CHARMM internal coordinates of N, CA and C (Angstrom, degrees):
IC EDIT
DIST 1 N 1 CA 1.4583
DIST 1 CA 1 C 1.5353
ANGL 1 N 1 CA 1 C 110.53
DIST 1 C 2 N 1.3323
ANGL 1 CA 1 C 2 N 117.21
DIHE 1 N 1 CA 1 C 2 N -45.91
DIST 2 N 2 CA 1.4636
ANGL 1 C 2 N 2 CA 120.51
DIHE 1 CA 1 C 2 N 2 CA -179.69
DIST 2 CA 2 C 1.5286
ANGL 2 N 2 CA 2 C 110.69
DIHE 1 C 2 N 2 CA 2 C -62.72
DIST 2 C 3 N 1.3272
ANGL 2 CA 2 C 3 N 116.49
DIHE 2 N 2 CA 2 C 3 N -39.29
DIST 3 N 3 CA 1.4658
ANGL 2 C 3 N 3 CA 120.95
DIHE 2 CA 2 C 3 N 3 CA 179.61
DIST 3 CA 3 C 1.5282
ANGL 3 N 3 CA 3 C 110.48
DIHE 2 C 3 N 3 CA 3 C -62.80
DIST 3 C 4 N 1.3216
ANGL 3 CA 3 C 4 N 116.46
DIHE 3 N 3 CA 3 C 4 N -41.70
DIST 4 N 4 CA 1.4623
ANGL 3 C 4 N 4 CA 120.81
DIHE 3 CA 3 C 4 N 4 CA 178.69
DIST 4 CA 4 C 1.5293
ANGL 4 N 4 CA 4 C 110.91
DIHE 3 C 4 N 4 CA 4 C -62.27
DIST 4 C 5 N 1.3235
ANGL 4 CA 4 C 5 N 116.16
DIHE 4 N 4 CA 4 C 5 N -41.69
DIST 5 N 5 CA 1.4634
ANGL 4 C 5 N 5 CA 120.06
DIHE 4 CA 4 C 5 N 5 CA 179.32
DIST 5 CA 5 C 1.5283
ANGL 5 N 5 CA 5 C 111.42
DIHE 4 C 5 N 5 CA 5 C -65.98
DIST 5 C 6 N 1.3245
ANGL 5 CA 5 C 6 N 116.42
DIHE 5 N 5 CA 5 C 6 N -39.85
DIST 6 N 6 CA 1.4626
ANGL 5 C 6 N 6 CA 120.06
DIHE 5 CA 5 C 6 N 6 CA 178.14
DIST 6 CA 6 C 1.5290
ANGL 6 N 6 CA 6 C 111.28
DIHE 5 C 6 N 6 CA 6 C -64.92
DIST 6 C 7 N 1.3302
ANGL 6 CA 6 C 7 N 116.14
DIHE 6 N 6 CA 6 C 7 N -40.38
DIST 7 N 7 CA 1.4599
ANGL 6 C 7 N 7 CA 119.99
DIHE 6 CA 6 C 7 N 7 CA 177.90
DIST 7 CA 7 C 1.5287
ANGL 7 N 7 CA 7 C 111.13
DIHE 6 C 7 N 7 CA 7 C -65.12
DIST 7 C 8 N 1.3176
ANGL 7 CA 7 C 8 N 116.38
DIHE 7 N 7 CA 7 C 8 N -41.26
DIST 8 N 8 CA 1.4596
ANGL 7 C 8 N 8 CA 121.00
DIHE 7 CA 7 C 8 N 8 CA 178.81
DIST 8 CA 8 C 1.5324
ANGL 8 N 8 CA 8 C 110.29
DIHE 7 C 8 N 8 CA 8 C -63.61
DIST 8 C 9 N 1.3381
ANGL 8 CA 8 C 9 N 117.20
DIHE 8 N 8 CA 8 C 9 N -42.96
DIST 9 N 9 CA 1.4630
ANGL 8 C 9 N 9 CA 120.91
DIHE 8 CA 8 C 9 N 9 CA 178.56
DIST 9 CA 9 C 1.5271
ANGL 9 N 9 CA 9 C 110.71
DIHE 8 C 9 N 9 CA 9 C -63.73
DIST 9 C 10 N 1.3205
ANGL 9 CA 9 C 10 N 116.48
DIHE 9 N 9 CA 9 C 10 N -42.29
DIST 10 N 10 CA 1.4625
ANGL 9 C 10 N 10 CA 120.12
DIHE 9 CA 9 C 10 N 10 CA 179.01
DIST 10 CA 10 C 1.5293
ANGL 10 N 10 CA 10 C 110.64
DIHE 9 C 10 N 10 CA 10 C -62.42
DIST 10 C 11 N 1.3201
ANGL 10 CA 10 C 11 N 116.97
DIHE 10 N 10 CA 10 C 11 N -40.88
DIST 11 N 11 CA 1.4610
ANGL 10 C 11 N 11 CA 121.12
DIHE 10 CA 10 C 11 N 11 CA 178.25
DIST 11 CA 11 C 1.5269
ANGL 11 N 11 CA 11 C 110.84
DIHE 10 C 11 N 11 CA 11 C -63.40
DIST 11 C 12 N 1.3178
ANGL 11 CA 11 C 12 N 116.51
DIHE 11 N 11 CA 11 C 12 N -43.57
DIST 12 N 12 CA 1.4647
ANGL 11 C 12 N 12 CA 120.57
DIHE 11 CA 11 C 12 N 12 CA 179.70
DIST 12 CA 12 C 1.5276
ANGL 12 N 12 CA 12 C 111.13
DIHE 11 C 12 N 12 CA 12 C -65.51
DIST 12 C 13 N 1.3286
ANGL 12 CA 12 C 13 N 117.40
DIHE 12 N 12 CA 12 C 13 N -40.76
DIST 13 N 13 CA 1.4665
ANGL 12 C 13 N 13 CA 121.47
DIHE 12 CA 12 C 13 N 13 CA 177.41
DIST 13 CA 13 C 1.5236
ANGL 13 N 13 CA 13 C 110.69
DIHE 12 C 13 N 13 CA 13 C -61.78
DIST 13 C 14 N 1.3381
ANGL 13 CA 13 C 14 N 116.02
DIHE 13 N 13 CA 13 C 14 N -41.42
DIST 14 N 14 CA 1.4608
ANGL 13 C 14 N 14 CA 121.11
DIHE 13 CA 13 C 14 N 14 CA 179.71
DIST 14 CA 14 C 1.5299
ANGL 14 N 14 CA 14 C 110.65
DIHE 13 C 14 N 14 CA 14 C -64.53
DIST 14 C 15 N 1.3259
ANGL 14 CA 14 C 15 N 116.77
DIHE 14 N 14 CA 14 C 15 N -43.83
DIST 15 N 15 CA 1.4613
ANGL 14 C 15 N 15 CA 120.81
DIHE 14 CA 14 C 15 N 15 CA 178.49
DIST 15 CA 15 C 1.5277
ANGL 15 N 15 CA 15 C 110.87
DIHE 14 C 15 N 15 CA 15 C -63.08
DIST 15 C 16 N 1.3260
ANGL 15 CA 15 C 16 N 117.21
DIHE 15 N 15 CA 15 C 16 N -40.61
DIST 16 N 16 CA 1.4694
ANGL 15 C 16 N 16 CA 120.94
DIHE 15 CA 15 C 16 N 16 CA 177.18
DIST 16 CA 16 C 1.5261
ANGL 16 N 16 CA 16 C 111.06
DIHE 15 C 16 N 16 CA 16 C -61.38
DIST 16 C 17 N 1.3237
ANGL 16 CA 16 C 17 N 116.14
DIHE 16 N 16 CA 16 C 17 N -41.36
DIST 17 N 17 CA 1.4611
ANGL 16 C 17 N 17 CA 120.52
DIHE 16 CA 16 C 17 N 17 CA 179.60
DIST 17 CA 17 C 1.5284
ANGL 17 N 17 CA 17 C 110.82
DIHE 16 C 17 N 17 CA 17 C -64.14
DIST 17 C 18 N 1.3305
ANGL 17 CA 17 C 18 N 116.59
DIHE 17 N 17 CA 17 C 18 N -42.23
DIST 18 N 18 CA 1.4637
ANGL 17 C 18 N 18 CA 120.09
DIHE 17 CA 17 C 18 N 18 CA 178.70
DIST 18 CA 18 C 1.5266
ANGL 18 N 18 CA 18 C 111.42
DIHE 17 C 18 N 18 CA 18 C -64.03
DIST 18 C 19 N 1.3210
ANGL 18 CA 18 C 19 N 116.69
DIHE 18 N 18 CA 18 C 19 N -41.82
DIST 19 N 19 CA 1.4647
ANGL 18 C 19 N 19 CA 120.41
DIHE 18 CA 18 C 19 N 19 CA 179.15
DIST 19 CA 19 C 1.5233
ANGL 19 N 19 CA 19 C 110.19
DIHE 18 C 19 N 19 CA 19 C -64.07
DIST 19 C 20 N 1.3216
ANGL 19 CA 19 C 20 N 117.25
DIHE 19 N 19 CA 19 C 20 N -41.62
DIST 20 N 20 CA 1.4635
ANGL 19 C 20 N 20 CA 121.29
DIHE 19 CA 19 C 20 N 20 CA 178.57
DIST 20 CA 20 C 1.5268
ANGL 20 N 20 CA 20 C 110.77
DIHE 19 C 20 N 20 CA 20 C -60.57
DIST 20 C 21 N 1.3280
ANGL 20 CA 20 C 21 N 116.79
DIHE 20 N 20 CA 20 C 21 N -44.93
DIST 21 N 21 CA 1.4602
ANGL 20 C 21 N 21 CA 120.49
DIHE 20 CA 20 C 21 N 21 CA 179.16
DIST 21 CA 21 C 1.5246
ANGL 21 N 21 CA 21 C 111.11
DIHE 20 C 21 N 21 CA 21 C -64.80
DIST 21 C 22 N 1.3384
ANGL 21 CA 21 C 22 N 117.34
DIHE 21 N 21 CA 21 C 22 N -39.98
DIST 22 N 22 CA 1.4580
ANGL 21 C 22 N 22 CA 121.36
DIHE 21 CA 21 C 22 N 22 CA 179.07
DIST 22 CA 22 C 1.5294
ANGL 22 N 22 CA 22 C 110.66
DIHE 21 C 22 N 22 CA 22 C -63.47
DIST 22 C 23 N 1.3211
ANGL 22 CA 22 C 23 N 116.85
DIHE 22 N 22 CA 22 C 23 N -41.71
DIST 23 N 23 CA 1.4658
ANGL 22 C 23 N 23 CA 120.85
DIHE 22 CA 22 C 23 N 23 CA 178.58
DIST 23 CA 23 C 1.5278
ANGL 23 N 23 CA 23 C 109.99
DIHE 22 C 23 N 23 CA 23 C -63.90
DIST 23 C 24 N 1.3189
ANGL 23 CA 23 C 24 N 117.82
DIHE 23 N 23 CA 23 C 24 N -39.99
DIST 24 N 24 CA 1.4675
ANGL 23 C 24 N 24 CA 120.82
DIHE 23 CA 23 C 24 N 24 CA 177.79
DIST 24 CA 24 C 1.5270
ANGL 24 N 24 CA 24 C 111.01
DIHE 23 C 24 N 24 CA 24 C -62.80
DIST 24 C 25 N 1.3275
ANGL 24 CA 24 C 25 N 116.79
DIHE 24 N 24 CA 24 C 25 N -39.89
DIST 25 N 25 CA 1.4675
ANGL 24 C 25 N 25 CA 120.88
DIHE 24 CA 24 C 25 N 25 CA 177.45
DIST 25 CA 25 C 1.5245
ANGL 25 N 25 CA 25 C 110.12
DIHE 24 C 25 N 25 CA 25 C -64.23
DIST 25 C 26 N 1.3352
ANGL 25 CA 25 C 26 N 116.11
DIHE 25 N 25 CA 25 C 26 N -44.65
DIST 26 N 26 CA 1.4640
ANGL 25 C 26 N 26 CA 119.97
DIHE 25 CA 25 C 26 N 26 CA 178.64
DIST 26 CA 26 C 1.5247
ANGL 26 N 26 CA 26 C 111.22
DIHE 25 C 26 N 26 CA 26 C -61.45
DIST 26 C 27 N 1.3380
ANGL 26 CA 26 C 27 N 117.03
DIHE 26 N 26 CA 26 C 27 N -41.61
DIST 27 N 27 CA 1.4681
ANGL 26 C 27 N 27 CA 120.41
DIHE 26 CA 26 C 27 N 27 CA 178.83
DIST 27 CA 27 C 1.5271
ANGL 27 N 27 CA 27 C 110.53
DIHE 26 C 27 N 27 CA 27 C -61.45
DIST 27 C 28 N 1.3225
ANGL 27 CA 27 C 28 N 116.87
DIHE 27 N 27 CA 27 C 28 N -42.02
DIST 28 N 28 CA 1.4603
ANGL 27 C 28 N 28 CA 120.51
DIHE 27 CA 27 C 28 N 28 CA 179.21
DIST 28 CA 28 C 1.5257
ANGL 28 N 28 CA 28 C 110.16
DIHE 27 C 28 N 28 CA 28 C -63.67
DIST 28 C 29 N 1.3414
ANGL 28 CA 28 C 29 N 116.43
DIHE 28 N 28 CA 28 C 29 N -44.88
DIST 29 N 29 CA 1.4673
ANGL 28 C 29 N 29 CA 119.86
DIHE 28 CA 28 C 29 N 29 CA 179.43
DIST 29 CA 29 C 1.5270
ANGL 29 N 29 CA 29 C 111.19
DIHE 28 C 29 N 29 CA 29 C -61.56
DIST 29 C 30 N 1.3200
ANGL 29 CA 29 C 30 N 117.08
DIHE 29 N 29 CA 29 C 30 N -38.64
DIST 30 N 30 CA 1.4625
ANGL 29 C 30 N 30 CA 120.66
DIHE 29 CA 29 C 30 N 30 CA 179.56
DIST 30 CA 30 C 1.5265
ANGL 30 N 30 CA 30 C 110.73
DIHE 29 C 30 N 30 CA 30 C -68.89
DIST 30 C 31 N 1.3293
ANGL 30 CA 30 C 31 N 117.24
DIHE 30 N 30 CA 30 C 31 N -44.92
DIST 31 N 31 CA 1.4725
ANGL 30 C 31 N 31 CA 120.79
DIHE 30 CA 30 C 31 N 31 CA -178.90
DIST 31 CA 31 C 1.5259
ANGL 31 N 31 CA 31 C 112.15
DIHE 30 C 31 N 31 CA 31 C -64.10
DIST 31 C 32 N 1.3305
ANGL 31 CA 31 C 32 N 116.62
DIHE 31 N 31 CA 31 C 32 N -30.75
DIST 32 N 32 CA 1.4641
ANGL 31 C 32 N 32 CA 119.90
DIHE 31 CA 31 C 32 N 32 CA -179.67
DIST 32 CA 32 C 1.5262
ANGL 32 N 32 CA 32 C 111.88
DIHE 31 C 32 N 32 CA 32 C -95.05
DIST 32 C 33 N 1.3183
ANGL 32 CA 32 C 33 N 116.83
DIHE 32 N 32 CA 32 C 33 N 11.43
DIST 33 N 33 CA 1.4701
ANGL 32 C 33 N 33 CA 124.05
DIHE 32 CA 32 C 33 N 33 CA 175.33
DIST 33 CA 33 C 1.5254
ANGL 33 N 33 CA 33 C 113.58
DIHE 32 C 33 N 33 CA 33 C 64.01
DIST 33 C 34 N 1.3154
ANGL 33 CA 33 C 34 N 116.90
DIHE 33 N 33 CA 33 C 34 N 27.58
DIST 34 N 34 CA 1.4633
ANGL 33 C 34 N 34 CA 120.15
DIHE 33 CA 33 C 34 N 34 CA 175.26
DIST 34 CA 34 C 1.5243
ANGL 34 N 34 CA 34 C 109.99
DIHE 33 C 34 N 34 CA 34 C -79.09
DIST 34 C 35 N 1.3376
ANGL 34 CA 34 C 35 N 116.43
DIHE 34 N 34 CA 34 C 35 N -33.50
DIST 35 N 35 CA 1.4623
ANGL 34 C 35 N 35 CA 120.96
DIHE 34 CA 34 C 35 N 35 CA 176.83
DIST 35 CA 35 C 1.5291
ANGL 35 N 35 CA 35 C 109.34
DIHE 34 C 35 N 35 CA 35 C -125.83
DIST 35 C 36 N 1.3215
ANGL 35 CA 35 C 36 N 114.79
DIHE 35 N 35 CA 35 C 36 N 155.00
DIST 36 N 36 CA 1.4677
ANGL 35 C 36 N 36 CA 120.15
DIHE 35 CA 35 C 36 N 36 CA 179.92
DIST 36 CA 36 C 1.5254
ANGL 36 N 36 CA 36 C 110.42
DIHE 35 C 36 N 36 CA 36 C -82.36
DIST 36 C 37 N 1.3174
ANGL 36 CA 36 C 37 N 115.35
DIHE 36 N 36 CA 36 C 37 N 169.96
DIST 37 N 37 CA 1.4659
ANGL 36 C 37 N 37 CA 120.63
DIHE 36 CA 36 C 37 N 37 CA 177.79
DIST 37 CA 37 C 1.5236
ANGL 37 N 37 CA 37 C 110.67
DIHE 36 C 37 N 37 CA 37 C -62.72
DIST 37 C 38 N 1.3295
ANGL 37 CA 37 C 38 N 116.68
DIHE 37 N 37 CA 37 C 38 N -37.53
DIST 38 N 38 CA 1.4646
ANGL 37 C 38 N 38 CA 120.38
DIHE 37 CA 37 C 38 N 38 CA 179.69
DIST 38 CA 38 C 1.5252
ANGL 38 N 38 CA 38 C 111.17
DIHE 37 C 38 N 38 CA 38 C -65.42
DIST 38 C 39 N 1.3223
ANGL 38 CA 38 C 39 N 116.28
DIHE 38 N 38 CA 38 C 39 N -43.11
DIST 39 N 39 CA 1.4657
ANGL 38 C 39 N 39 CA 120.66
DIHE 38 CA 38 C 39 N 39 CA 178.32
DIST 39 CA 39 C 1.5189
ANGL 39 N 39 CA 39 C 110.53
DIHE 38 C 39 N 39 CA 39 C -65.39
DIST 39 C 40 N 1.3184
ANGL 39 CA 39 C 40 N 115.75
DIHE 39 N 39 CA 39 C 40 N -41.79
DIST 40 N 40 CA 1.4604
ANGL 39 C 40 N 40 CA 121.10
DIHE 39 CA 39 C 40 N 40 CA 178.38
DIST 40 CA 40 C 1.5219
ANGL 40 N 40 CA 40 C 110.59
DIHE 39 C 40 N 40 CA 40 C -57.72
DIST 40 C 41 N 1.3298
ANGL 40 CA 40 C 41 N 116.62
DIHE 40 N 40 CA 40 C 41 N -49.57
DIST 41 N 41 CA 1.4591
ANGL 40 C 41 N 41 CA 121.53
DIHE 40 CA 40 C 41 N 41 CA 179.78
DIST 41 CA 41 C 1.5256
ANGL 41 N 41 CA 41 C 111.15
DIHE 40 C 41 N 41 CA 41 C -63.15
DIST 41 C 42 N 1.3273
ANGL 41 CA 41 C 42 N 117.19
DIHE 41 N 41 CA 41 C 42 N -43.76
DIST 42 N 42 CA 1.4654
ANGL 41 C 42 N 42 CA 120.96
DIHE 41 CA 41 C 42 N 42 CA -179.86
DIST 42 CA 42 C 1.5277
ANGL 42 N 42 CA 42 C 111.27
DIHE 41 C 42 N 42 CA 42 C -62.07
DIST 42 C 43 N 1.3191
ANGL 42 CA 42 C 43 N 116.97
DIHE 42 N 42 CA 42 C 43 N -40.73
DIST 43 N 43 CA 1.4691
ANGL 42 C 43 N 43 CA 120.64
DIHE 42 CA 42 C 43 N 43 CA 178.90
DIST 43 CA 43 C 1.5273
ANGL 43 N 43 CA 43 C 111.26
DIHE 42 C 43 N 43 CA 43 C -66.20
DIST 43 C 44 N 1.3216
ANGL 43 CA 43 C 44 N 116.59
DIHE 43 N 43 CA 43 C 44 N -40.84
DIST 44 N 44 CA 1.4658
ANGL 43 C 44 N 44 CA 119.61
DIHE 43 CA 43 C 44 N 44 CA 177.99
DIST 44 CA 44 C 1.5230
ANGL 44 N 44 CA 44 C 110.60
DIHE 43 C 44 N 44 CA 44 C -61.87
DIST 44 C 45 N 1.3280
ANGL 44 CA 44 C 45 N 116.55
DIHE 44 N 44 CA 44 C 45 N -44.74
DIST 45 N 45 CA 1.4601
ANGL 44 C 45 N 45 CA 120.45
DIHE 44 CA 44 C 45 N 45 CA -179.19
DIST 45 CA 45 C 1.5242
ANGL 45 N 45 CA 45 C 110.41
DIHE 44 C 45 N 45 CA 45 C -65.89
DIST 45 C 46 N 1.3368
ANGL 45 CA 45 C 46 N 117.59
DIHE 45 N 45 CA 45 C 46 N -36.62
DIST 46 N 46 CA 1.4664
ANGL 45 C 46 N 46 CA 120.35
DIHE 45 CA 45 C 46 N 46 CA -179.54
DIST 46 CA 46 C 1.5277
ANGL 46 N 46 CA 46 C 112.54
DIHE 45 C 46 N 46 CA 46 C -67.35
DIST 46 C 47 N 1.3278
ANGL 46 CA 46 C 47 N 117.44
DIHE 46 N 46 CA 46 C 47 N -20.23
DIST 47 N 47 CA 1.4660
ANGL 46 C 47 N 47 CA 119.78
DIHE 46 CA 46 C 47 N 47 CA 177.56
DIST 47 CA 47 C 1.5179
ANGL 47 N 47 CA 47 C 112.12
DIHE 46 C 47 N 47 CA 47 C -80.64
DIST 47 C 48 N 1.3320
ANGL 47 CA 47 C 48 N 115.81
DIHE 47 N 47 CA 47 C 48 N -6.56
DIST 48 N 48 CA 1.4572
ANGL 47 C 48 N 48 CA 119.60
DIHE 47 CA 47 C 48 N 48 CA 179.84
DIST 48 CA 48 C 1.5128
ANGL 48 N 48 CA 48 C 113.28
DIHE 47 C 48 N 48 CA 48 C 102.97
DIST 48 C 49 N 1.3151
ANGL 48 CA 48 C 49 N 116.30
DIHE 48 N 48 CA 48 C 49 N 2.63
DIST 49 N 49 CA 1.4572
ANGL 48 C 49 N 49 CA 120.02
DIHE 48 CA 48 C 49 N 49 CA 177.14
DIST 49 CA 49 C 1.5247
ANGL 49 N 49 CA 49 C 107.75
DIHE 48 C 49 N 49 CA 49 C -76.27
DIST 49 C 50 N 1.3099
ANGL 49 CA 49 C 50 N 116.84
DIHE 49 N 49 CA 49 C 50 N 132.36
DIST 50 N 50 CA 1.4698
ANGL 49 C 50 N 50 CA 120.58
DIHE 49 CA 49 C 50 N 50 CA 179.29
DIST 50 CA 50 C 1.5207
ANGL 50 N 50 CA 50 C 110.10
DIHE 49 C 50 N 50 CA 50 C -62.02
DIST 50 C 51 N 1.3158
ANGL 50 CA 50 C 51 N 115.93
DIHE 50 N 50 CA 50 C 51 N 148.12
DIST 51 N 51 CA 1.4600
ANGL 50 C 51 N 51 CA 120.64
DIHE 50 CA 50 C 51 N 51 CA -176.44
DIST 51 CA 51 C 1.5209
ANGL 51 N 51 CA 51 C 112.31
DIHE 50 C 51 N 51 CA 51 C -59.95
DIST 51 C 52 N 1.3346
ANGL 51 CA 51 C 52 N 117.18
DIHE 51 N 51 CA 51 C 52 N -36.15
DIST 52 N 52 CA 1.4592
ANGL 51 C 52 N 52 CA 120.02
DIHE 51 CA 51 C 52 N 52 CA 179.81
DIST 52 CA 52 C 1.5268
ANGL 52 N 52 CA 52 C 110.77
DIHE 51 C 52 N 52 CA 52 C -62.42
DIST 52 C 53 N 1.3246
ANGL 52 CA 52 C 53 N 116.42
DIHE 52 N 52 CA 52 C 53 N -42.79
DIST 53 N 53 CA 1.4630
ANGL 52 C 53 N 53 CA 120.54
DIHE 52 CA 52 C 53 N 53 CA 179.08
DIST 53 CA 53 C 1.5272
ANGL 53 N 53 CA 53 C 110.22
DIHE 52 C 53 N 53 CA 53 C -70.86
DIST 53 C 54 N 1.3311
ANGL 53 CA 53 C 54 N 116.76
DIHE 53 N 53 CA 53 C 54 N -39.02
DIST 54 N 54 CA 1.4600
ANGL 53 C 54 N 54 CA 120.66
DIHE 53 CA 53 C 54 N 54 CA 179.74
DIST 54 CA 54 C 1.5225
ANGL 54 N 54 CA 54 C 110.79
DIHE 53 C 54 N 54 CA 54 C -60.75
DIST 54 C 55 N 1.3117
ANGL 54 CA 54 C 55 N 117.18
DIHE 54 N 54 CA 54 C 55 N -38.51
DIST 55 N 55 CA 1.4631
ANGL 54 C 55 N 55 CA 120.49
DIHE 54 CA 54 C 55 N 55 CA 178.81
DIST 55 CA 55 C 1.5236
ANGL 55 N 55 CA 55 C 111.68
DIHE 54 C 55 N 55 CA 55 C -65.60
DIST 55 C 56 N 1.3247
ANGL 55 CA 55 C 56 N 117.50
DIHE 55 N 55 CA 55 C 56 N -29.21
DIST 56 N 56 CA 1.4627
ANGL 55 C 56 N 56 CA 120.81
DIHE 55 CA 55 C 56 N 56 CA 178.52
DIST 56 CA 56 C 1.5204
ANGL 56 N 56 CA 56 C 112.23
DIHE 55 C 56 N 56 CA 56 C -75.57
DIST 56 C 57 N 1.3165
ANGL 56 CA 56 C 57 N 116.83
DIHE 56 N 56 CA 56 C 57 N -28.12
DIST 57 N 57 CA 1.4657
ANGL 56 C 57 N 57 CA 120.70
DIHE 56 CA 56 C 57 N 57 CA 179.18
DIST 57 CA 57 C 1.5005
ANGL 57 N 57 CA 57 C 107.27
DIHE 56 C 57 N 57 CA 57 C -75.18
END
COOR INIT
IC SEED 1 N 1 CA 1 C
IC BUILD
């Protein structure tokens, strides 16, 4: 049981890290005008980030 919980936590940590890196890439693309504000917001929402939080980013 403990091993399963540790594996689940590791998986969740890994997914969080990937999402963080993806958001950083999106921010860079937006700042350098590669993507529009609408695309930026849509991509953030598609990653599972709530719209309220996405608007703050």
